[in-house]
N, CA, C and O atoms as a MOPAC input file, in Angstrom:
PM7 MOZYME 1SCF
protein

 N     68.73900 1   -58.06600 1    68.57800 1
 C     67.88700 1   -57.16300 1    67.84900 1
 C     67.23700 1   -56.19100 1    68.83800 1
 O     66.84400 1   -56.55900 1    69.94500 1
 N     67.14500 1   -54.95000 1    68.39600 1
 C     66.48800 1   -53.90800 1    69.17600 1
 C     65.32600 1   -53.38400 1    68.33700 1
 O     65.48100 1   -53.11800 1    67.14500 1
 N     64.16400 1   -53.23700 1    68.96500 1
 C     62.99000 1   -52.77300 1    68.22900 1
 C     62.34800 1   -51.58000 1    68.91100 1
 O     62.34800 1   -51.46100 1    70.13700 1
 N     61.80300 1   -50.70300 1    68.08500 1
 C     60.93400 1   -49.63200 1    68.54900 1
 C     59.58000 1   -49.86000 1    67.87500 1
 O     59.37600 1   -50.88400 1    67.22200 1
 N     58.67300 1   -48.92800 1    68.02800 1
 C     57.37200 1   -49.07300 1    67.36800 1
 C     57.50700 1   -49.09100 1    65.85400 1
 O     56.73800 1   -49.77100 1    65.17500 1
 N     58.48200 1   -48.34900 1    65.30800 1
 C     58.60100 1   -48.21700 1    63.85400 1
 C     59.85200 1   -48.83100 1    63.25600 1
 O     59.89200 1   -49.09600 1    62.05400 1
 N     60.88200 1   -49.06700 1    64.07100 1
 C     62.17700 1   -49.49100 1    63.53600 1
 C     62.67100 1   -50.77200 1    64.18700 1
 O     62.24000 1   -51.17100 1    65.26900 1
 N     63.60600 1   -51.39800 1    63.46600 1
 C     64.27900 1   -52.59500 1    63.96000 1
 C     65.77600 1   -52.40700 1    63.71300 1
 O     66.19200 1   -52.05800 1    62.60900 1
 N     66.58200 1   -52.64300 1    64.75400 1
 C     68.03500 1   -52.56800 1    64.61700 1
 C     68.59100 1   -53.97100 1    64.77900 1
 O     68.31500 1   -54.65800 1    65.76300 1
 N     69.38500 1   -54.38700 1    63.79100 1
 C     70.02900 1   -55.69400 1    63.84600 1
 C     71.52500 1   -55.51900 1    63.59700 1
 O     71.94700 1   -54.56100 1    62.94900 1
 N     72.30900 1   -56.44000 1    64.11100 1
 C     73.75100 1   -56.37200 1    63.87800 1
 C     74.03900 1   -56.40600 1    62.38300 1
 O     73.35700 1   -57.09000 1    61.62000 1
 N     75.04800 1   -55.66500 1    61.98300 1
 C     75.45100 1   -55.62900 1    60.58000 1
 C     75.85100 1   -57.03700 1    60.14200 1
 O     76.56700 1   -57.74600 1    60.85000 1
 N     75.37400 1   -57.42300 1    58.96400 1
 C     75.69000 1   -58.73000 1    58.39300 1
 C     76.18500 1   -58.53700 1    56.96500 1
 O     76.01400 1   -57.46500 1    56.38300 1
 N     76.79100 1   -59.56500 1    56.40500 1
 C     77.32300 1   -59.47700 1    55.04200 1
 C     76.26700 1   -59.02700 1    54.03300 1
 O     76.58500 1   -58.31300 1    53.08200 1
 N     75.04600 1   -59.42800 1    54.22700 1
 C     73.97900 1   -59.05100 1    53.28700 1
 C     73.69700 1   -57.55100 1    53.28600 1
 O     73.00800 1   -57.05900 1    52.39200 1
 N     74.21800 1   -56.81200 1    54.27500 1
 C     74.00700 1   -55.36400 1    54.37300 1
 C     75.06200 1   -54.55700 1    53.60900 1
 O     75.00000 1   -53.32900 1    53.57100 1
 N     76.02500 1   -55.25000 1    53.00500 1
 C     77.16000 1   -54.58000 1    52.35600 1
 C     76.70900 1   -53.51200 1    51.35700 1
 O     77.20500 1   -52.38600 1    51.39400 1
 N     75.80000 1   -53.84500 1    50.49200 1
 C     75.37400 1   -52.91100 1    49.44500 1
 C     74.71300 1   -51.66500 1    50.03900 1
 O     75.05200 1   -50.54700 1    49.65300 1
 N     73.78400 1   -51.84200 1    50.96400 1
 C     73.07100 1   -50.70300 1    51.53700 1
 C     73.99000 1   -49.81900 1    52.37800 1
 O     73.89300 1   -48.59400 1    52.31300 1
 N     74.86700 1   -50.41600 1    53.15600 1
 C     75.81800 1   -49.61900 1    53.94500 1
 C     76.77200 1   -48.89100 1    52.99500 1
 O     77.13800 1   -47.74400 1    53.24900 1
 N     77.17400 1   -49.54500 1    51.90800 1
 C     78.02000 1   -48.90800 1    50.90000 1
 C     77.34200 1   -47.70400 1    50.26900 1
 O     77.98800 1   -46.68400 1    50.02900 1
 N     76.05900 1   -47.81000 1    50.00000 1
 C     75.30500 1   -46.67500 1    49.45600 1
 C     75.29200 1   -45.51700 1    50.44500 1
 O     75.36300 1   -44.35500 1    50.04400 1
 N     75.20300 1   -45.82600 1    51.71800 1
 C     75.24300 1   -44.79300 1    52.74400 1
 C     76.60200 1   -44.08500 1    52.73500 1
 O     76.66500 1   -42.85600 1    52.78500 1
 N     77.67100 1   -44.85100 1    52.67200 1
 C     79.02100 1   -44.28900 1    52.66700 1
 C     79.30700 1   -43.47800 1    51.39900 1
 O     80.17400 1   -42.60300 1    51.41900 1
 N     78.60500 1   -43.74700 1    50.30900 1
 C     78.83900 1   -43.00500 1    49.06700 1
 C     77.86700 1   -41.84400 1    48.88700 1
 O     77.94100 1   -41.13000 1    47.88700 1
 N     76.96500 1   -41.64900 1    49.83100 1
 C     75.99800 1   -40.55200 1    49.77300 1
 C     76.71000 1   -39.21700 1    49.99800 1
 O     77.45800 1   -39.06400 1    50.96400 1
 N     76.47800 1   -38.26000 1    49.10800 1
 C     77.15300 1   -36.95400 1    49.18100 1
 C     76.93300 1   -36.25500 1    50.51900 1
 O     77.86900 1   -35.67400 1    51.06900 1
 N     75.72300 1   -36.30100 1    51.04600 1
 C     75.43600 1   -35.62400 1    52.31800 1
 C     76.14000 1   -36.30100 1    53.48300 1
 O     76.54300 1   -35.63700 1    54.43800 1
 N     76.28900 1   -37.60900 1    53.41100 1
 C     76.93500 1   -38.35300 1    54.48500 1
 C     78.45000 1   -38.18500 1    54.43700 1
 O     79.10800 1   -38.15800 1    55.47700 1
 N     79.00300 1   -38.07300 1    53.23300 1
 C     80.46200 1   -37.98900 1    53.06100 1
 C     81.09400 1   -36.88900 1    53.90400 1
 O     82.18500 1   -37.06800 1    54.44600 1
 N     80.41700 1   -35.76000 1    54.01600 1
 C     81.02400 1   -34.65400 1    54.77000 1
 C     81.19200 1   -34.98600 1    56.24900 1
 O     82.04100 1   -34.39500 1    56.91500 1
 N     80.39900 1   -35.92200 1    56.77600 1
 C     80.53700 1   -36.33200 1    58.17200 1
 C     81.54300 1   -37.46200 1    58.34200 1
 O     81.97200 1   -37.75500 1    59.45800 1
 N     81.91700 1   -38.09500 1    57.23600 1
 C     82.89200 1   -39.18000 1    57.27700 1
 C     84.29900 1   -38.69400 1    56.93800 1
 O     85.23100 1   -39.49100 1    56.83800 1
 N     84.44300 1   -37.39600 1    56.76400 1
 C     85.75600 1   -36.85900 1    56.44000 1
 C     86.05100 1   -36.83700 1    54.95900 1
 O     87.21800 1   -36.80200 1    54.56700 1
 N     85.03000 1   -36.85600 1    54.12500 1
 C     85.23400 1   -36.77700 1    52.68700 1
 C     84.99400 1   -38.08800 1    51.98600 1
 O     84.33300 1   -38.98800 1    52.50400 1
 N     85.54700 1   -38.17200 1    50.79700 1
 C     85.34300 1   -39.34400 1    49.95500 1
 C     85.98800 1   -40.57100 1    50.58400 1
 O     87.13100 1   -40.52400 1    51.04000 1
 N     85.24400 1   -41.66000 1    50.60100 1
 C     85.73900 1   -42.93100 1    51.12200 1
 C     85.94300 1   -43.85700 1    49.92600 1
 O     84.99700 1   -44.15700 1    49.19800 1
 N     87.17100 1   -44.30300 1    49.72800 1
 C     87.46800 1   -45.19600 1    48.60100 1
 C     86.78300 1   -46.54000 1    48.81000 1
 O     86.41800 1   -46.89700 1    49.93000 1
 N     86.61300 1   -47.27500 1    47.72100 1
 C     86.02200 1   -48.61700 1    47.81300 1
 C     86.85300 1   -49.51300 1    48.72900 1
 O     86.31200 1   -50.29400 1    49.51200 1
 N     88.16200 1   -49.38900 1    48.61900 1
 C     89.05600 1   -50.20600 1    49.44500 1
 C     88.88400 1   -49.87000 1    50.92800 1
 O     88.81600 1   -50.76000 1    51.77600 1
 N     88.81600 1   -48.57300 1    51.22300 1
 C     88.63900 1   -48.15900 1    52.62200 1
 C     87.27600 1   -48.60700 1    53.14900 1
 O     87.16800 1   -49.06800 1    54.28600 1
 N     86.23500 1   -48.47000 1    52.31900 1
 C     84.91500 1   -48.91900 1    52.75700 1
 C     84.92100 1   -50.42600 1    53.01700 1
 O     84.37800 1   -50.88700 1    54.02100 1
 N     85.53000 1   -51.18400 1    52.11900 1
 C     85.56900 1   -52.64300 1    52.29900 1
 C     86.23200 1   -52.98900 1    53.63600 1
 O     85.75200 1   -53.85700 1    54.36500 1
 N     87.33500 1   -52.30600 1    53.95300 1
 C     88.01300 1   -52.54000 1    55.23200 1
 C     87.14500 1   -52.13500 1    56.41100 1
 O     87.09300 1   -52.83800 1    57.42000 1
 N     86.46300 1   -51.00000 1    56.28500 1
 C     85.58100 1   -50.53500 1    57.35400 1
 C     84.42500 1   -51.50200 1    57.56700 1
 O     84.05200 1   -51.80300 1    58.70100 1
 N     83.86100 1   -51.98600 1    56.45900 1
 C     82.74600 1   -52.92500 1    56.58200 1
 C     83.21800 1   -54.21700 1    57.23700 1
 O     82.51200 1   -54.78100 1    58.07300 1
 N     84.38600 1   -54.68300 1    56.86900 1
 C     84.94100 1   -55.87600 1    57.49300 1
 C     85.10000 1   -55.67000 1    58.99600 1
 O     84.83600 1   -56.57900 1    59.78300 1
 N     85.53800 1   -54.45900 1    59.39600 1
 C     85.66300 1   -54.13900 1    60.82100 1
 C     84.30600 1   -54.16400 1    61.51500 1
 O     84.20500 1   -54.57700 1    62.67000 1
 N     83.25900 1   -53.72100 1    60.81300 1
 C     81.91100 1   -53.74200 1    61.39500 1
 C     81.45700 1   -55.17700 1    61.66200 1
 O     80.87300 1   -55.47200 1    62.70400 1
 N     81.73400 1   -56.05300 1    60.71400 1
 C     81.32800 1   -57.45300 1    60.84000 1
 C     82.12000 1   -58.15800 1    61.93800 1
 O     81.58100 1   -58.99500 1    62.66200 1
 N     83.39300 1   -57.81700 1    62.05700 1
 C     84.29800 1   -58.52300 1    62.98400 1
 C     84.71100 1   -57.65000 1    64.16300 1
 O     85.84900 1   -57.73800 1    64.62300 1
 N     83.80700 1   -56.81000 1    64.65800 1
 C     84.16200 1   -55.90200 1    65.75000 1
 C     84.35100 1   -56.67100 1    67.06400 1
 O     83.86700 1   -57.79100 1    67.22700 1
 N     85.06800 1   -56.03600 1    67.99000 1
 C     85.31400 1   -56.67600 1    69.27600 1
 C     84.09700 1   -56.49800 1    70.19600 1
 O     83.09300 1   -55.89500 1    69.81500 1
 N     84.21300 1   -57.03100 1    71.40000 1
 C     83.08100 1   -57.01700 1    72.32900 1
 C     82.74800 1   -55.63500 1    72.88300 1
 O     81.74700 1   -55.48400 1    73.58300 1
 N     83.55900 1   -54.62800 1    72.58800 1
 C     83.30000 1   -53.27300 1    73.06200 1
 C     82.64000 1   -52.39000 1    72.01400 1
 O     82.37000 1   -51.22000 1    72.28600 1
 N     82.37500 1   -52.91600 1    70.82500 1
 C     81.76900 1   -52.15600 1    69.74700 1
 C     80.58000 1   -52.92500 1    69.17600 1
 O     80.59500 1   -54.15300 1    69.09000 1
 N     79.56100 1   -52.17700 1    68.79300 1
 C     78.36700 1   -52.77800 1    68.21500 1
 C     77.92100 1   -51.94600 1    67.02200 1
 O     77.72300 1   -50.73700 1    67.14400 1
 N     77.76500 1   -52.58300 1    65.88200 1
 C     77.29000 1   -51.92900 1    64.66700 1
 C     75.93000 1   -52.50900 1    64.31200 1
 O     75.76100 1   -53.72600 1    64.23800 1
 N     74.96800 1   -51.63100 1    64.09600 1
 C     73.60900 1   -52.04500 1    63.76700 1
 C     73.13700 1   -51.35400 1    62.49800 1
 O     73.44400 1   -50.18400 1    62.27100 1
 N     72.39500 1   -52.07400 1    61.67400 1
 C     71.65100 1   -51.44000 1    60.59500 1
 C     70.25300 1   -51.18000 1    61.13300 1
 O     69.72700 1   -51.94700 1    61.93900 1
 N     69.66100 1   -50.08300 1    60.67300 1
 C     68.32100 1   -49.70100 1    61.10600 1
 C     67.39600 1   -49.83100 1    59.90900 1
 O     67.67500 1   -49.30300 1    58.83200 1
 N     66.30000 1   -50.53200 1    60.10600 1
 C     65.30700 1   -50.73500 1    59.05000 1
 C     63.91600 1   -50.43600 1    59.59500 1
 O     63.63000 1   -50.63800 1    60.77500 1
 N     63.05900 1   -49.94800 1    58.69800 1
 C     61.66100 1   -49.75800 1    59.06300 1
 C     61.00400 1   -51.11900 1    59.21800 1
 O     61.26100 1   -52.02900 1    58.42900 1
 N     60.16700 1   -51.26100 1    60.21900 1
 C     59.48200 1   -52.53300 1    60.43300 1
 C     58.43900 1   -52.80200 1    59.35000 1
 O     58.23200 1   -53.95200 1    58.96200 1
 N     57.78300 1   -51.75400 1    58.86400 1
 C     56.69600 1   -51.92500 1    57.88900 1
 C     57.13700 1   -52.60600 1    56.60300 1
 O     56.46800 1   -53.51100 1    56.10600 1
 N     58.29000 1   -52.15400 1    56.06100 1
 C     58.70300 1   -52.64800 1    54.74600 1
 C     60.16600 1   -53.09100 1    54.68000 1
 O     60.66600 1   -53.41400 1    53.60200 1
 N     60.85000 1   -53.10800 1    55.81800 1
 C     62.24500 1   -53.53400 1    55.90700 1
 C     63.20800 1   -52.60000 1    55.16200 1
 O     64.32900 1   -52.99100 1    54.83800 1
 N     62.76700 1   -51.37000 1    54.89400 1
 C     63.62100 1   -50.40100 1    54.19300 1
 C     64.80000 1   -49.99800 1    55.07600 1
 O     64.62300 1   -49.66200 1    56.24700 1
 N     65.99300 1   -50.03400 1    54.50900 1
 C     67.21700 1   -49.60500 1    55.19300 1
 C     67.16300 1   -48.08900 1    55.38200 1
 O     66.96000 1   -47.35500 1    54.41500 1
 N     67.34400 1   -47.61000 1    56.62300 1
 C     67.32000 1   -46.16300 1    56.86000 1
 C     68.55700 1   -45.64700 1    57.58000 1
 O     68.70000 1   -44.43600 1    57.74800 1
 N     69.45800 1   -46.53100 1    58.01100 1
 C     70.64600 1   -46.00200 1    58.65500 1
 C     71.54100 1   -47.04600 1    59.29400 1
 O     71.30200 1   -48.25200 1    59.22500 1
 N     72.58000 1   -46.52300 1    59.91500 1
 C     73.61000 1   -47.32300 1    60.55800 1
 C     73.91500 1   -46.69000 1    61.91000 1
 O     74.01700 1   -45.46800 1    62.01600 1
 N     74.06000 1   -47.51300 1    62.93800 1
 C     74.34500 1   -47.03100 1    64.28700 1
 C     75.58500 1   -47.75000 1    64.80600 1
 O     75.73000 1   -48.96200 1    64.64600 1
 N     76.47600 1   -46.98200 1    65.43000 1
 C     77.64800 1   -47.54000 1    66.10500 1
 C     77.55100 1   -47.20800 1    67.58200 1
 O     77.38700 1   -46.04700 1    67.95500 1
 N     77.65100 1   -48.22000 1    68.41200 1
 C     77.76100 1   -48.04400 1    69.86200 1
 C     79.13000 1   -48.56200 1    70.24800 1
 O     79.47000 1   -49.71300 1    69.97500 1
 N     79.91400 1   -47.70700 1    70.88600 1
 C     81.29000 1   -48.02900 1    71.18800 1
 C     81.59600 1   -47.63200 1    72.62800 1
 O     81.17300 1   -46.56900 1    73.08300 1
 N     82.31700 1   -48.46800 1    73.33300 1
 C     82.69500 1   -48.16500 1    74.71200 1
 C     83.70100 1   -47.02100 1    74.70500 1
 O     84.71500 1   -47.07600 1    74.00900 1
 N     83.41500 1   -46.00200 1    75.47300 1
 C     84.31300 1   -44.85000 1    75.59200 1
 C     85.44500 1   -45.20100 1    76.56600 1
 O     85.20300 1   -45.68300 1    77.67200 1
 N     86.66100 1   -44.95200 1    76.13700 1
 C     87.80600 1   -45.18000 1    77.01600 1
 C     88.46200 1   -43.85500 1    77.34000 1
 O     88.44400 1   -42.92500 1    76.53400 1
 N     89.03500 1   -43.77800 1    78.51600 1
 C     89.67500 1   -42.52500 1    78.94500 1
 C     91.13600 1   -42.50900 1    78.60000 1
 O     91.82800 1   -41.53200 1    78.88900 1

């Protein structure tokens, strides 16, 4: 877990499926994901987040005050 004064980042877990799915279906977010993401594609992507290798880290970001979901962060090792 990573914490700031206002936020908490924790590894993505199965219980985050609904909130991460809402993020992926958000109209404003879709344009950065390359367009519409099908349910099947999202399910596969979420599974990859849960079962990522040691070079990738997926975190959900929540406010500390009320545990409100505010985002998703990916940290990935850059390869040449």
